[in-house]
N, C-alpha and C positions, 0 to 999 in steps of 0.2 A: 261578273268579276273575271278578269283575264286569267288564263292559265299561266302559272308561274313557269318561266323559262330562264335558265341560267346557261352561261357558256364558259368553258375553259378554253382559253385562247393562247396557248404557249407558242413561243418561237422555236423552231427546230434547230437549236444551236448546241445540242449535246444531251447528256443525261439529265434527268429531271432533278432539280435541287429540292430539298425538303420544304423550302418556302413555297415553291411552285406547287408541290404536292399538297401542302396544307390548303392553299387557295382552291385547288381543284376539289379537295375534300369538302370544304365549307360550301362551295358552289353546289356540289352534289347533294349535300344535306339540306340546303335551302330549298332546292328543287324537289327532292324526293319526300321531304317532310311535309310538303304541301301538294303532293300528287302531281308534280310538274315534270318538265323535261330537262335533261342535262345534255348540252350540245358541246361537241368538240369542234373547234375551229383552229386551223393552223395559220398562224400569222407569220408568213415567210416573205414579207415585203422587203426586208433587209437581206438581199441575196448574198451580200459579202460575208455574212455570218452563218450561212446555211451549212449544216453538217449532214453529210450523207448518212442515211440510216436513222437520223434523229426522230423522224416521225414514227418509225417502228418502235423505237425506245419508248415513246410516249404511249403508244397503244399497249405495249407489253406491260408497262407500269400500271396503267389504269386497269388492265385486265386482272393482274395478280392481286391488285388492291380491291377487287370486287366492286369497281365503280362502272356500272353499265352505261354505255353511251347510247342515247336515244337517236341522235342525228350526228353525222360526221362525214369526213371524206370517204370512208369505206362503207358506212351505213347508209349514206344518202339521206334524203329528206326533201321536204317541200321548199326549203329555203337555200338550197345550194347554188353554186358550188361552195364547199366549206373550206377551201384553201384559197387564201387571199391572192396569190399570184395568178389564179384563174379568174379573178374578178377585176382586173386592172382597168378594163374599158369602162366598167361601172363607176369606179372612183373618178375617172377623168370627166365623165358626164356630170357627176354631182359637183365636182370642183368648179367646172365651167358654169354650172347653174348659179353657184354662189357669186361668181364674178359678175354675171348678168344682173343679179339682185343687188350688187353693190357691197356685199359682205366679204369679198375677197378680191385680189388683184394679182396681175402678172408682175413678177420681179425678175429683172435681168442683171442684177448686180453680180459682178465677177467675184471669184474667190479672193482675188487680190484686194478688192475694195472691202470685202467682209473681214479679211484678216487685218486690214488697217484699222477698222472700227474696233476689233477685238483688242488690238494693241493699245489704242487710245483709252479703252475702258480699263485696261490693266493699269495704265499710267495714273488714271483718275481713281483707281481702286474701287470701281463700281462694277456691278454685274453687266455683262454684255447684253444689249438689246438692239435688235435691228431698228434703224432710225426711220423706217417708212419712206425711204427715198423714192421708190418706184410708184408710190401712191399718186405722185404728182404727174405721172405720165398721162397724156391724153389718149383717147381711144385710137386716134390715128397713129400716134407714135408707137403704141403697143402693136397695132396691126403691121406696121412697117418693120418693126424689129422681128416679129414672128415670120413675116414673109422673107426677111433676110437670113433666116435660119439661126438667129441668135438663141442660145440656150436660156431657158427660163424655169422658174418655179412658180407655183401659185401659193400666195400667202393669205392667211386669214386677216381681215381688217378688224382690229380690236377697238372697242370704244376707249376713249382716253379719260372719261369722266365717270363718276359714280362707282358703285360696287356691284359685284355679282355674288349672290348668296345661294346656298342650297342646304338641305337638311340631310345629313348623313346618319344612317341608322345607329352607328357606333359612336361617332364623335359629336353628334348634334349639329347645331347650326355652324356652317363654315362660310365666312365672307372674305372676299379678296378685292382689293382696290383694282379697278380696271387699268389704271395707269401702270400697274406692275405686270401686266400681261403683254408679252411680246407678240408681234404679228407672226405667229408660227407658220411654218411651211406645211401646206396641206398635200401638195403634189410635187414630188421631186423632179429634177431635170431628166431623169431616166424614165419618167412616166409612172413610176411606182408611188403609191400614197405613203405618207408618214403613218406611223403607228397610231397616233391620236385620231387622225382623220378617218382612216380605215375602220377603226373601232366604232366610231359614231355611226358611220354609214351602215356597217354590217349589223351592229346591235339593233338599229332601227328596222332594217329590212328583215332581220331574223326574229323580230318581235321579242327581244330579250327584255325581261321585266326587272331583273335584279343583276347588278354588276358587283361582283365580289373581287376585290384586289387589295394589294398592299397599300399602306397609308402614305407611301411616297407619292401617290397620285392625288392626295388631298388638295394641294394647292393648284394643280393643273386642271382639276375637274371643272372649274368655271369656264375654261376654254371649250370643253366638251359641251357645256350647257349653252354657251353662246352659239355654237353650231346648231344644236337642236332648235334653239330659238330662231335662228336665221332660216332654217328649213321649214319651220312651223310644225316640228315633230314633238311628240311627248317624250320626255326623258325617262329613263329607267330609274329605279331606286338604287342608291349607292350604299355599299357596305364595305368600308375600308378596314382592313385588318392591321393590328399592331405588328411591328417588326418582330422577327425572331432574332434574339441576340444571344451571344455567348456570355459566359461569366466575365464580368468586366464591362459589359454593355455594348461591345462591338457587334455590329450587324453581321449575321451569318451571310457568307457569300461564296459562290463557286470559285470566284477568282482568287480567294484566299485559301483555297484548298479544303474548304469545309465539305462534309460528307454529302454526297448525292444519295438518292434513294437506292441506286444500284450498288453504291459502295456498301451500304448497310445490308442490302439483300445478299450480296456476295460474301458477307461476313457471317451469314447465317441468322440474321434477324428476320423474324416472320412478318410477312406483309400485314397481317391482321393486328399484330402488336404495334407496328410502326403507325398504322392508321389510328389505332386506339390512342397512342401517345400524342400524335399530332393534333387530334381532336381536342386535347386538353391544353394545347398551346394557344392561349388567348381566349379560350371558352371555359366558363365555369358552370358545371351542372348545378341544379338546384339542391341535390343531395350530395353526400360524400362518396358516392360510387366512383370508382376509378377504372374498373374493367368493363368495357362495353363491346358488344358485338356490333357489326354494321347496322343490323336491324334495330338494335337498341338506340344507337346514335341517331338514326333516322327518326325514331319515335320521340326522343327526348331533346333533340337539338333545338335551341331557341336563340335567334340572332340577338335578342335583347340581353342575353347572358355573355355576349362577346365583350371582353375587356378592351379598353383603349390604351392600356399601359403595355410596354414591351414584354414579350413572352420569352423567358429564359430557357434556352435549349440545354437541358441537363442530361448528359449521357448516362449518369447514374440512375436517373428515374426511368429512362428508356430501357436500361438493362433490367431494372426491376419489373417493368411491365412485360418485357420479352421473356424473362425467366418464368413469369406466371404462365404464359402461353406454352412455353416449352414443357413445363411440368404437366400440363394437361394433355399433351400429345400421347397417342397410343405408341407402343413400342415400334410398330411398323413405320409410323410417320416420323418418330424420333430417329430411327435408323436412316430414313430417306434424307433427313436433315444433316446428320453428322457423318455418315459413312463416306460421302465424297471428300470431306476434309481429311478423314483418316487415311483413305486410299492414296491421297496425294503425298502423305508424309510417311506412311508405314506399309509394310508388306503384311496384308491380312490373310494371305492364303494359308499360312501355317496355323491359324487359329480356328478352333471349332466354332460353329454357330452358337452353341451353348455358352462358350466362353465370352464371345462378343456380346451376347444378350445380357449376361450377368454383369459384365463390365459396364455396359451402357446403362443398365438398370441402376447401378451404383451412382453414376454421375449425372443422370438426367435431372435430378433435383438440385444440382450444384453448378450449373453453367447458365450464363446469361445470354449467350449467342452460340451458334453452331460451331464456329471456328475455335472457340475456347476449349472444345473437347480435346484438341491436339495436345495442348500442354498438360491438361488434366490427367491424361492417361499415358504420358510419355514414359513413366517408370515401367509400365507393363510391356514396353517394346524396347527397352534398353537391355543389353546383354548381361550387365552385372550391376550390382549396387553394394555398397558397404555401409555398415552401421557406424555412427560416430561413437566415441568412447562412452558418452553419457548413456546412449541407448543400449549399448552392449552391457554396461554395468547394471542397468535396470533389469534387463532380461535375465542376466545371470542371478541376480538377487531373487527374482520371482521364482525361477526354477528351483533354487536352493530352499526357498520358503515353502514351496508346494511340490515336493518330490513326486507325490502320487499323480498329480495332474501332469507333471512333466513326463512321467513314465507313460501315461495314457496317450499323450500327444505323440511321443516318439513311436510307440507301438502301432498306433493308428496310421501314422504317416508311412511307416515301414510296410505295413500290410497293403496300403493303397499303392505304393510304388511297385510292389510285386504283382498286384492283381488289377490295378487301375480302377478299383471300386472300393467302397466301404458299405457297411450294412447297418440298418437300424436294429434295435433290440428284437424286432419282430422278423428280421431277415430280409427286409426290403433293401434292394441295392441302389446305390447312387454311383454312377460311373463318372470318374474324374480323370480323363486322359491328360489334362493339363499338368498333373503332378510330375510327369516325365518330360515336359517340354524343355527345349534347349534355352529358352529365355528365362532369366532369373525371376522376373516379376510374375510371369505366367506360372512358373513352378510354385512361387510363394502363394499365388492365388489358389493353386491346386491344394497346397498344404492346408491353407485356411479352410477351404471347402471340405477337405477330408476330416479335419478336426471338428467342424461344426455339424456336418451332415448326420453323424450318428446321434448327436444330442438333439438337434432341432428336428431331424427326421423322426426320431422316436417320439418326441413330444407331439408331432403332427399325427403320428399313428395312434397314439393314446387318445388324443382329443376326438379323432374320428371314431374310434371304438366306443368312446364314451357317448358320442352323439347317437350312435346306433342303439346302444343299450338304453339311453334315456328315452329315445323315441319308442322303443318297444314297451317300456314301462308306462309311458304316457298313453299309449294305445290300450294297454291292459286295463288302466284305470279309467279309460274313456274320458280323458280330460278335454276340455274346450280350449285350454291354453295351447300355444303353438311355439315350437322351436323355430325361430326365424333366421338365425344367423350364426356362423362360426367366425370368430376373429382370433387368429393365432391360437392361443391356448384358452380361449373363452367361448362359452356358448351363451347366446342371447335369446331370451324368451319373451313372448308377449303373454303375460300372466293374467288370468281371470282372478279377481281378488279372493274369491272364496276357495280357490284351488292353491293358494300360496303355500299353505302348510304341507300339502301333499307333494308339491314340487320340491320343497326344502328337504323333505324326507328322502325323495328320490335322489337328490343331489348328494346327501350324506351316504346313501347306500352305494352309489356309484364310486 
């Protein structure tokens, strides 16, 4: 059995669109799920669309998305070069081989003649197809035109009768009437191959076993198969993916301004969350699990579970997935995610690290992407804020109803303003410098901390004392039961059944 080999073959025309990234992901999962190789090949035959730096964008994206490249332009391998512009002589050789075999021919038609044919097709309201004019040229006429320096392309000679069929893993049997297949260009007048031809040659020479791509290539795949047949090569298996569409059914497109991977990344979406979400666009796992690590995806991915209906790109679902990953971040990693956004918008130099940590701790569970933190905490960086009439009335009524609580709050705040700390009932101090900050919301944060710390801190002190006393009594009674956990104001025990009554008595005693 052949080793599974897949390839991701993007054109270096800019940032990677999410549709391209999903294709790369599925190619990666197909390969890695079967112990195979994932190859990166740069398809830069269309030099007019080449964007400087785009290859690095591709590498950067695959790296942050944890997709390891086994062979590629930088990695090397036994099937290189892995950039098509470095393989031009190779394509010319194979195109001329097809001419010799009678499966292709030289075409000298001018742009003017082709444009006239297009205009005639428009008038007849039919799709333009090249009429095969240059097929009629004799070998001597072809040689004379080449010798005279006339520009030419090499076209594939399509059969005009019968059908070409193949079995797609996702869509099943696909058949196309051969008379619908145009004599496509294989080699352009500048010596560069067309996308379709280069793909066939490279996939064969690089021993690609599975081709994963968008379903827009379903109807053109017979052209590929006829090339494989002409060369006498074995074709790979084809896996065509459904379109990713927006709500309303319109296909997602870079040209329409839809998000690229870098757009999402720069907004503070986590790569692992994006990958997790894209895996679910067009693929249905056997269970109801929705959160997957890359290793889990590799283990569970099955091409038979790829749907053939369009996958709807739902930003709300992406936000939900990303929020899950944000919640799971450590505080250090969360700060790495959001601090750059905050630094662009606010001056953080006047805020203590403790303040920043507490503020971020509040909002970590409430944002769906990193940039969202800017608006969430804006109040804490505004110089002033005013209560509306309804809020002021509520506060006034509360204080009038509970004068003792109001007095405690006022006295505690006043003490904290003077001393910059409050104490628990056991004398443990909590320093709160924010209470004298120039920013209104920061001061309000300090006031809240000053009011809560004596209460919550005292409760924490009490539960810790209780924990010590309980442990002492359990040792005294030589119990096999264990105190295993403290959660806020609760102690959790692993209790041996016959010791239950003793522990209940200890609980009452404490």
